[in-house]
N, C-alpha and C positions, 0 to 999 in steps of 0.2 A: 555712567560707565558703559562702554560698548560691550555687547555680548560677544563671547568667544566665537570664532569662526569654526564651524564643523563641516568637514568634508565627508559626505556620506560614502560608505562603501557600496551601497545599493541605491543610488539616487533614482533609479527608474522603477523601483519596486514599492508598491503600496501594500495595503492590507489585503490578505489572502481573500480570494473570491469566495471561499467557503465561509469565512467569518462574515463577509459582507452580505451574502445572501441569507445566512442564518439570522443576522440582525434585522434585515428587511422583513423576513418572515415573522419575526417576533413583533415588529412594529405594525405589521398589517394583519396579524392574527392568522397567517397563512399556515397551511399544512406544510411542514418542512420535509420535502424530498430532495433537498439540495445537499446538505452536508452528510457524509457517509457515517452515520451512527444509528444503531437500532433504537427503537422506542420501547424495548422490552428489556427485562433484567437478565443478568447472568444466571446460570444454573443455581438453584437454591443451595445445593451442597457446597458450591464455591462461596456463596455469600456467607453461609454458616461458618465455613472454615476461616474466612477473613475475620468475621466477628470474634471467633474463638482466639485467633492469634493476635488480634489487635487489643483484646481486652483482658484475657486471662492467662495467656501463655508467656508473658514477659518479653515478647519479641519487639522491643522498642528502640534498640540501638542499631548502629551501622551493621549492615550485612557485609560480608567479604566483598572486596572490590569487583571480582569477576562474577559475583552472584553466589547464592547459597549452594554449597556442594550438592546437597540432596536435590535441589531443583535442577542443577546442571546434569546430574545423573539421571533424573527422570526425563529430561529433554533428550538425553542420549538414547535412552530406551525407547522413547516415543519415535525418534527419528528412524531407528533401526526397524521398528514395527511398521511404521507407515510406509517407508520407502524400500524396505527389503535390502538395506545396505549395511555395511559394517557400522556399528555405532560410533559416532564421533567421541573422542576422548574428553570426558567431562572436565578434566584438569587443564587441558591445553587447547581445546578446540571450540569451547562454548563460552560466550560472554552474555550475561543478562544485562539488559539495557533499559533505559527509560523510554520504552516504546521503540518501534522500528525507526521512528524519526531520529532519535539519538544515535541508534546504531548506524544509520545511513550517514549522518553527519560525521560521526567518529571515523568511519571508513574513509570518507573523502578527506578529512583532515589528516588522517594517518598516511595516506599514500599519494595524494595529489600535490605536486610541487608547482610553483609558479611557472607558467608556460606549458604545463602538461595539458594534453587534450583528453577530453572524456566524451565518448560517443553516447549520445542520448537519443533513443528511438522516440520520435514524436508523433502524436501527442504524448505528453508526459506529465506526471504529477508536478505541481508547481514548485515543490521544494527543490527538485533536482538542480535546475540551472543556478539559482542563487547560492546554493550550498557549494557548488563547484567554483563559482566565481569568488566566493569568500576565501577560498584557498589559493587564489591566484591562477586557478585552472581555466581552461578554455572549453566551454561546452560546444561540441560539434553535433548539430542536430541532423539526424537522418530520418526523413519522413517515412512513416509506415504507409502501407497501401491505403488509399482513400476508400477503397471498396470494402475491405474486410479487416483493416488494421493489422495485416500480416507484415513481418519483416521482409524487405527486399535485400537479399544477401549480396547481390551484385552492388547495390548502393553502399551497403556496409563495407564491402571489400574496397570500394573506391574511396571511402572516407578514412580508412585506416592509414596511419603514417607512422614514421619512426617516433613521433611524439605522442602517440596514443598510449595513455597510461591505463585507461580503464574503459570497459564497455558496460553500460548499465542496462539490465534487463528488468522487466516487470511482467510476471505472468502468474495468475490471470491479470490481465492488463486493466489499469485504471486510466481512462474512463471506459474503454470499449468492451471489456470482458473477453477479449481475444486471448487465446492460450497458445503457448509454444508447443510444438510437436517434437518428437524424438529426432526427426530429420532436421528441424531447426537447430537443435543443440549440436547435432553432428556437424552441420555446416559451420556454426560458430567455432566449434573446436578445431576444425580444419583450417579456418582463417587465422586462428591465433596460434597454431602449432609453430614452435620455434621462435616465438616472440616472448617478451616479458610483460605483455599486456595482461592486466588482471580483469576480473569480472565481478560486478556487484549485482546480485540477483535478488530483487525485491519480490518476495513470495508471500506477502501478508495475507493474500486471499487463497492460500494453498488448498484449503479444505472446501473450496466452493467451485468445483469443476463439475459440469453437468452431463446429462445424457449418457451416463455410464463410462465416460472417459476418465482416465487417470490424470493426476497432476504430474507433469514432467518436470520434476525438480532438478535443478543443476546438481544436487547431491546424488542423483542417480547416475550421473555421467562422469566416470573417473577422470577423463582428460580435462574436463572443466572444473571439477571439484577441487583439483589440486591448485587451481589459480583463482578460486572464487570465495567471495564473502556472500553467504546466503542469509537473508533476513526474514524473520518470522515475527508474528504479532499475537500475543495472548489476547490483546484487546479485541482484535477481529474474531479470533477463534471462540472466545468465551463471552461475546456480546458485552464487553466491558472496556470500551474505548477510553473512558475517563480514568482508568487505572494506569494507563501509559506504561505497559509492560511488554517488552519484546526481547528478542535475543538474536545473536549473530553466531553462525557456525562457519568456521574457516580453519584451514590447516594451521598447525602450531605457529609457524613463522608469521603468518598473516594475523592470527589472533593476537600474538604478542604486540604487534603494531597497533591494532585496535585498542588494546588495553592501555597502551601508553597514553592515548588520547582520552579514552573513557574515564580514566582515573582523575583527569583534570576537568572533565565536563560535569559529571554527576557523582563521581567516585563510586557510589553504590545507589541502588534503588530500594524502594519500600520493603523493609524486612518482613512485616506481617503479610504483605501481599505475596511475597516470594514463598513463604511457608504455605499459604493457602493454595497457591498454584501447584506446589509440590504435592500437597495432599491430594489435589484433584487428579494430577497425572498418575500418582501411585495407586489410586483406588478406582478410577473411572477411565477406562481406555476406550469407551464407546462414544464419547461426546463428539470427537472429531469425525468419527466414522459416520455419524448421522447427519453431519452438516450438508453434504451434497444434496440429499433428499429434502432436507429442511428448507434450503434456499431455492432449490429447483421448484418446489411448490410455490414459493412466493414469486419467483420469476414467472411461472406459468399463469398464476392467478392474475398478476398485474397485466400481463400481455392479453389475457382473456378479457379483462375488464376494459381495456383500451381498444379492443378489436373493432368497436363501432365508432371510434373517434377518427379525426382526420390526421392524427399523428401517424407517421410511417416508422414502425418499430424495427430497429436493426437486430440481427441475431445476438444472443447473449450466451456464449459458450461457458463463461465462468464469471466469478466475482459477484457483486450485488448491486450493479448499476445497469440501467436500461438507457441506451441512447435512442433518440427519436428525431426524425426530420419533421419540420413543422411548415414546410413551404406551402401546403394546402390551406394553412390557417393565416399566415402572415408573411409579408415580404421584409419585415424588419431584420436587422442583424441580430445575432444570437444574444448579445448582451441586452439590447433593448427589449427583445421578446421575453427574455427571462425575467426582467424587471416588471414588464407588463403582466406576465402570467402570475407573478407573485401578488401584485397589487390588485389586479382586476379579477383574476380567477381564484385567487386564494391558494395557490399551490407554488411553492418555491422550488426552483430547479437551478442547475449550474450551467452556464453557457460553455460549450466545449472549446471555444476560442481561448478560454483561460488556461488550457493545457498546451498552448502553443506559445513559443517565446515571442513571436511577432504578433500574436493576438488576432490573427486574421479571422474573419467571419466564416464559420463553418456551416451555418444553417442547422446546427444540431444542439440539443440540450440533453442534459444527463439527469435522470431520475434515480434516486436511491430506493430500492425496494426492500431494504432491510428494516421493515416496519411491520407492525401488527396487521393482520388481515383486515381488521376494521379500519385502520388508517389508510390502507391501500384502496379500500372500497370508497371511503369518503373522498379521497383525492380523485379517484376515477370519475365519480359523479360530477365533479367540477370540471373535469377535462373533456369528457365525452361530448358536451354540448358546444364546444368551441368551434 
């Protein structure tokens, strides 16, 4: 009997580069600086809270679809504290999701119709393009500056059309660590004034901005906030990427549309985990405040350790990734070099071409420095001699 014919919706999409490089690292016994996850645990108080709620508190059934009210109220309070803005309404403006990944997909599924255009500033996280296409949308890629990965607002203006449904932002930026300024947000607000174009602001690295600079959240900008979905990640903030916990803040009308989709994607996310995070937010307001210094130490240590290498290190204003040029080491394209580095040097990285829809060679690789100091030292020992 003949097998049924299946027409793929994403025929040109393979396994994510992050999964590929992590698997290669495991096969080679390499130090994994490729995939963006820490090799240290969440705060002990948070682990204890999860154990308590998962074993003795009876929190084993479905949470409310938008998320536990006490968690949403804690998120509202944290948002007001961190950004000095009016707290979003816990009932109508905050939705707890299965990581920022689900939040992003839910936003796109809720607002992007077939033929709608979505502006993507590139390089961009590899989820963005496929998720847009699965809704029948058209990704419109606008290149960031090759020198410093800053937006070129003239190019953005030239790319906006009557079909532009959404503009996607990511600050601090993955993979470069570039951060948006207040002027950037003002320029975008001026471009979108008088239009129905929405904004999706991926801010999962919001607490990792360095050198005394603040994070310029879209939530701080009234003209953008009224048309924006702002995504955050508990996984990034609390070193718990495997928990897959995030949330979306948006005005009531936009939140209602996200929830229409969210209820049919996951309906609700882990109940004991939500209670544990609520405990943490209610009792410990200092964790996020300490993250800039925590990660700046790791950034500075890693850069110091590689100072004697032949890698050319790019600036890192935020996030937990270090980009490096390797032209003094190899003439290979970045995919070949990344595989060689994993197999031969025992350090796994991500080729930056993976963040471009056409996959062109960038001559850049991305290191994740969200690792124990001992891990960074061990990796540097292998890299300095190249």
